[in-house]
Each structure stands twice: as C-alpha cells, then as structure tokens.
C-alpha positions in Angstrom: -70.0 -26.7 68.0 -71.0 -27.6 71.5 -73.6 -29.8 72.8 -75.8 -26.8 73.6 -75.6 -25.3 70.0 -76.0 -28.8 68.4 -79.2 -29.0 70.2 -80.7 -26.0 69.6 -80.0 -26.8 66.1 -82.2 -30.0 66.3 -85.0 -27.8 68.0 -85.2 -25.4 65.6 -84.8 -22.9 68.3 -84.8 -19.5 67.4 -81.2 -18.2 68.8 -78.2 -16.3 68.1 -74.7 -16.8 69.4 -72.2 -14.4 70.7 -68.8 -14.8 70.9 -66.2 -12.9 73.0 -62.6 -13.4 74.6 -62.6 -14.6 77.9 -60.2 -13.6 80.4 -59.1 -16.4 82.5 -58.6 -13.5 85.2 -62.5 -12.3 85.1 -63.8 -12.5 88.6 -67.3 -13.7 87.2 -67.7 -15.4 83.9 -71.5 -13.9 83.5 -70.7 -10.6 84.5 -67.7 -10.3 82.1 -70.2 -12.0 79.3 -72.4 -8.9 79.8 -69.8 -6.1 79.9 -67.9 -7.5 76.8 -71.1 -8.1 74.7 -72.6 -5.0 75.8 -75.7 -6.1 77.1 -77.8 -5.3 80.1 -76.8 -7.4 83.0 -80.6 -8.4 83.8 -80.6 -10.5 80.4 -77.3 -12.5 81.4 -78.2 -15.8 83.3 -76.1 -18.3 85.2 -76.4 -22.0 85.2 -75.5 -23.5 88.7 -76.1 -27.3 89.6 -76.9 -28.5 93.1 -77.4 -31.4 94.7 -80.3 -32.4 97.1 -80.6 -33.9 100.4 -81.8 -37.1 98.9 -78.6 -37.0 96.4 -79.9 -35.9 93.3 -79.1 -33.0 91.0 -81.0 -30.1 89.8 -80.5 -27.0 87.8 -80.9 -23.1 88.7 -80.6 -20.8 85.9 -80.5 -17.2 87.3 -79.3 -13.9 86.6 -75.2 -13.4 86.7 -75.5 -10.6 89.2 -77.7 -12.8 92.0 -77.0 -15.1 94.6 -78.9 -18.2 94.6 -81.2 -18.9 97.6 -80.6 -22.9 98.5 -83.7 -22.5 100.9 -85.9 -21.0 97.9 -84.5 -23.4 95.3 -85.2 -26.8 97.6 -88.9 -25.2 97.9 -89.2 -24.7 94.6 -88.0 -28.1 93.5 -90.5 -29.4 95.7 -93.3 -27.0 95.2 -93.2 -27.9 91.5 -93.3 -31.8 92.1 -90.2 -31.9 90.7 -88.2 -33.7 93.8 -89.0 -33.8 97.4 -85.9 -32.0 99.1 -85.5 -29.8 102.2 -81.8 -28.4 101.5 -79.7 -28.2 98.7 -76.1 -27.2 98.2 -73.9 -26.5 95.2 -72.8 -29.6 93.5 -69.1 -31.4 93.8 -67.4 -29.8 90.6 -66.4 -32.8 89.6 -69.9 -34.5 89.5 -70.9 -31.3 87.7 -68.5 -31.8 85.0 -69.2 -36.0 84.8 -73.2 -34.9 84.8 -73.2 -31.8 82.4 -70.5 -32.5 79.9 -69.4 -29.0 80.6 -66.4 -27.3 82.6 -67.3 -24.9 85.1 -67.8 -21.2 83.5 -69.1 -23.0 80.6 -71.9 -25.1 81.7 -75.2 -25.0 79.4 -78.3 -25.6 80.3 -78.7 -27.0 76.8 -77.1 -30.2 76.0 -76.3 -31.8 79.2 -74.9 -35.5 79.0 -78.0 -35.7 81.6 -81.1 -34.0 81.3 -81.6 -32.2 85.0 -85.2 -31.3 87.0 -84.3 -27.1 86.0 -85.6 -24.1 87.7 -85.7 -20.4 86.3 -85.5 -17.9 88.1 -89.0 -16.0 87.8 -86.9 -12.2 86.9 -86.2 -14.1 83.4 -90.1 -13.5 82.3 -89.2 -9.3 82.3 -87.0 -10.3 79.2 -87.7 -10.3 76.0 -84.5 -12.8 75.0 -81.7 -14.0 77.9 -78.1 -15.2 77.1 -77.2 -18.5 78.8 -73.5 -20.2 78.3 -73.5 -22.0 74.9 -71.5 -24.6 76.3 -67.6 -23.2 76.7 -66.2 -19.6 78.6 -66.6 -17.1 76.2 -69.5 -18.0 74.1 -73.1 -17.0 74.8 -76.3 -18.3 73.6 -79.6 -15.4 73.2 -82.9 -17.0 72.8 -86.5 -16.5 73.7 -86.8 -17.8 77.4 -90.5 -19.6 76.4 -88.2 -21.9 74.1 -85.5 -22.3 76.7 -88.2 -23.3 79.2 -89.9 -25.3 76.8 -86.8 -27.0 75.7 -85.7 -27.8 79.3 -89.4 -28.5 80.8 -88.3 -26.0 83.6 -90.7 -24.2 86.0 -90.4 -20.7 87.0 -89.8 -19.5 90.7 -88.0 -16.5 92.7 -84.8 -18.5 93.7 -82.1 -15.6 94.4 -81.5 -14.3 97.9 -83.2 -10.9 98.4 
C-alpha cells in the first residue's frame, strides 16, 4: 500500500485504483496509463514538482498531454498567495524524491512526505473524475476533483502552454 492509498483511505475519499503493467520503455508514463487503461487522455493528470526562485518546492497537476508553463505556474503561485516567486523550473529529481518520497514517474500528489503548495490546471474542472499517480509506476488512483483539491488544499489556474 502506497502513502497515497493510505491517505485516501484515512480521509475516506471516494477513489478507485487502476493497475496496469508498466512498460519501462514507455516514452510518457501518463500517456501509457491512458492507453493501457482505455481512458480519455484528458482525464489523466501528471504530477510535476517545481522549484521556485526563492528555493521552495511546489506541485503542478496538469493533463498528461500538455506541457507546464513555468511563467503561468509562477504567476499562479503568487496570485493565490501560496508563495511569492517570479520564476519556477523543474525541481532536481533527487530533491523531488527526498521531498515527496516517490520515484519519478510514480509521484502522486497524495501522501507526499512533505505537503507542498499545489496548483491544479483548471482544465480538470471539466472532468467528472481525474486519474493521478497512485504512488508507483503502473498504478493510477481515480477520484473526484473536489476531493483531491480539498485534500491538498490546492488552487486552480491555467498552468499549461497553449
């Protein structure tokens, strides 16, 4: 049981687990999940950890087929008073693993060692449920967006490149 599943159980979240056999040669973990589970790509979200120019880490949750806009992410963090920053960049992989407790490709927004400020792309609001990593490669957790956002105390913003 991953920390993500443990947290979902503790909080009484309305979730479902979906497992598939992960292919280590897959170019994109998220696109692989959508394909193998037979679900629309628009419902599968990736969890990215960024570092800010003030040295803090933050989480971006966005559709697996989109790219994170660093400029929009920095603006979202400042606009929602989560932190003041002008720039963000992808966090160092070792720092991500230390902070979250997860390996890359299996980083879940739930059950991280240290709760980080989180921004969810507003496109998620169009989905009845979304799929995020369950805490390891080959495991997705499906849950209502409202429950995910409340559990993470997350805000919503447009954080993808157009």
